[in-house]
C-alpha positions as CSV (number, residue, x, y, z in Angstrom):
1,M,32.5,-76.1,-13.1
2,E,35.6,-74.0,-13.2
3,L,35.1,-70.6,-14.8
4,P,37.5,-69.4,-17.5
5,Q,40.0,-66.7,-16.5
6,F,40.6,-63.8,-18.9
7,E,42.8,-60.8,-19.1
8,P,41.1,-57.5,-20.0
9,Q,42.6,-55.5,-22.9
10,T,42.0,-52.2,-21.0
11,P,43.0,-51.6,-17.4
12,G,40.0,-49.4,-16.9
13,Y,37.5,-52.1,-18.0
14,A,35.3,-51.8,-14.8
15,A,35.0,-48.0,-15.1
16,R,34.0,-48.4,-18.8
17,V,31.3,-50.9,-17.8
18,Q,30.0,-48.6,-15.0
19,A,29.9,-45.6,-17.3
20,S,28.1,-47.4,-20.0
21,F,25.6,-49.0,-17.6
22,A,24.8,-45.6,-16.1
23,R,23.7,-44.4,-19.6
24,Q,21.3,-47.4,-20.0
25,G,17.7,-46.2,-19.7
26,A,16.4,-49.7,-19.7
27,M,18.4,-50.8,-16.7
28,A,17.3,-47.6,-14.8
29,T,13.7,-48.4,-15.7
30,L,14.2,-51.9,-14.2
31,G,15.8,-50.5,-11.1
32,A,18.8,-52.7,-11.9
33,S,22.3,-52.1,-10.5
34,L,25.8,-53.5,-11.2
35,G,27.2,-56.0,-8.7
36,D,30.5,-57.7,-9.3
37,I,32.6,-56.8,-12.4
38,Q,35.5,-59.0,-13.3
39,P,37.3,-59.7,-16.6
40,G,34.7,-61.8,-18.6
41,R,32.1,-61.8,-15.8
42,V,29.4,-59.2,-14.8
43,V,26.6,-59.4,-12.2
44,I,23.4,-57.3,-12.4
45,E,21.0,-57.2,-9.5
46,M,17.5,-56.0,-9.2
47,A,14.5,-56.1,-6.9
48,W,11.0,-57.3,-7.7
49,A,8.6,-54.5,-8.5
50,A,4.9,-54.7,-9.3
51,G,5.5,-52.6,-12.5
52,L,7.8,-55.3,-13.9
53,S,5.5,-58.3,-13.1
54,Q,3.2,-60.3,-15.3
55,Q,-0.4,-61.3,-14.5
56,H,0.5,-63.9,-11.9
57,G,2.9,-61.6,-10.0
58,F,6.1,-63.1,-11.2
59,L,8.8,-60.9,-12.7
60,H,8.0,-60.9,-16.4
61,A,10.1,-63.1,-18.6
62,G,10.9,-60.0,-20.8
63,M,12.4,-58.3,-17.8
64,V,14.5,-61.3,-17.0
65,A,15.7,-61.5,-20.6
66,T,16.5,-57.8,-20.7
67,A,18.7,-57.8,-17.6
68,L,20.3,-61.1,-18.5
69,D,21.2,-59.8,-22.0
70,S,22.9,-56.8,-20.4
71,A,24.8,-59.0,-18.0
72,C,26.1,-61.1,-20.9
73,G,26.8,-58.0,-23.0
74,Y,28.8,-56.3,-20.2
75,A,30.7,-59.5,-19.5
76,G,31.9,-59.5,-23.1
77,F,32.5,-55.7,-23.0
78,T,35.0,-56.2,-20.1
79,L,37.3,-57.9,-22.6
80,M,36.9,-55.5,-25.5
81,P,39.5,-52.8,-26.4
82,E,39.1,-49.1,-25.6
83,G,37.0,-47.2,-28.2
84,T,34.8,-50.1,-29.1
85,G,31.2,-50.9,-28.4
86,V,29.2,-54.0,-27.8
87,L,26.0,-55.2,-29.4
88,T,24.1,-58.5,-28.9
89,I,23.6,-60.2,-32.3
90,E,21.8,-63.3,-31.0
91,Y,20.5,-64.8,-27.8
92,K,18.4,-67.8,-26.6
93,I,16.9,-67.9,-23.2
94,N,15.6,-71.0,-21.3
95,L,13.0,-70.1,-18.7
96,L,13.4,-72.8,-16.1
97,A,11.1,-71.7,-13.3
98,P,8.7,-68.8,-12.5
99,A,10.7,-65.6,-11.6
100,K,9.3,-65.5,-8.0
101,G,11.5,-63.7,-5.5
102,Q,12.2,-60.5,-3.7
103,R,15.5,-59.9,-5.6
104,F,17.1,-61.2,-8.7
105,R,20.7,-61.8,-9.7
106,M,21.8,-62.0,-13.4
107,V,25.3,-63.4,-14.1
108,G,26.9,-63.0,-17.5
109,Q,30.1,-65.0,-18.2
110,V,32.3,-65.1,-21.3
111,I,32.8,-68.5,-22.7
112,K,34.9,-67.6,-25.8
113,P,36.1,-64.1,-26.4
114,G,37.0,-63.0,-29.9
115,R,38.3,-60.1,-31.9
116,T,34.8,-59.6,-33.5
117,I,32.5,-62.2,-32.0
118,T,32.2,-63.2,-28.4
119,V,30.2,-66.1,-27.0
120,T,28.7,-65.8,-23.5
121,E,26.4,-67.6,-21.1
122,G,24.1,-66.2,-18.5
123,R,22.2,-67.4,-15.5
124,A,19.4,-65.7,-13.7
125,Y,18.6,-66.4,-10.0
126,A,15.6,-65.5,-7.9
127,I,16.4,-64.8,-4.3
128,D,13.5,-65.3,-1.9
129,D,13.9,-65.4,1.9
130,G,17.7,-65.8,1.5
131,R,17.3,-68.9,-0.8
132,E,18.6,-68.7,-4.4
133,K,16.9,-70.5,-7.3
134,L,18.1,-70.8,-10.9
135,I,15.2,-69.4,-13.0
136,A,16.7,-68.9,-16.5
137,T,19.8,-69.6,-18.6
138,M,20.9,-67.7,-21.7
139,G,23.3,-68.2,-24.5
140,A,24.3,-65.0,-26.2
141,T,26.5,-64.0,-29.1
142,L,28.0,-60.5,-29.1
143,M,29.7,-58.3,-31.7
144,T,32.6,-55.9,-31.0
145,V,31.7,-52.7,-32.9
146,T,34.5,-50.5,-34.1
147,G,34.6,-47.3,-36.1
148,R,31.0,-46.1,-35.2
149,D,30.5,-43.1,-33.0
150,D,26.9,-44.1,-32.4
151,V,27.9,-47.5,-30.9
152,K,31.0,-46.4,-28.9
153,N,30.7,-47.3,-25.2
């Protein structure tokens, strides 16, 4: 499948994403880091940790959803104008396989950008002994927030 190509509205979109991500306590708690940042696409990576697992030793689905939500949100944010913020207004996750791996890669991709509403898709991959396995997909709807100092990224 060919990925859509987008032009960012702000030349410093990657720096804006990095600065916003650095302020996220949730991503720090997960030990997540930013990978690739492109217009309309963001990758978040994280390692497996016992404190993030469920009773069977898999990465907890809530942790997968949290990181995938951020990947989708930041993918949308790369296309939003300066002085705006991004909030998720809806998402649906499909858990396809247990999150078993040494590392995880969450990819957020814009499907349809908009002035107010942006639609994204996400994919989560478990990486175990160099093999990658698709473990979850997400559909997320984002809102561009303007005029609010408490939601300015």
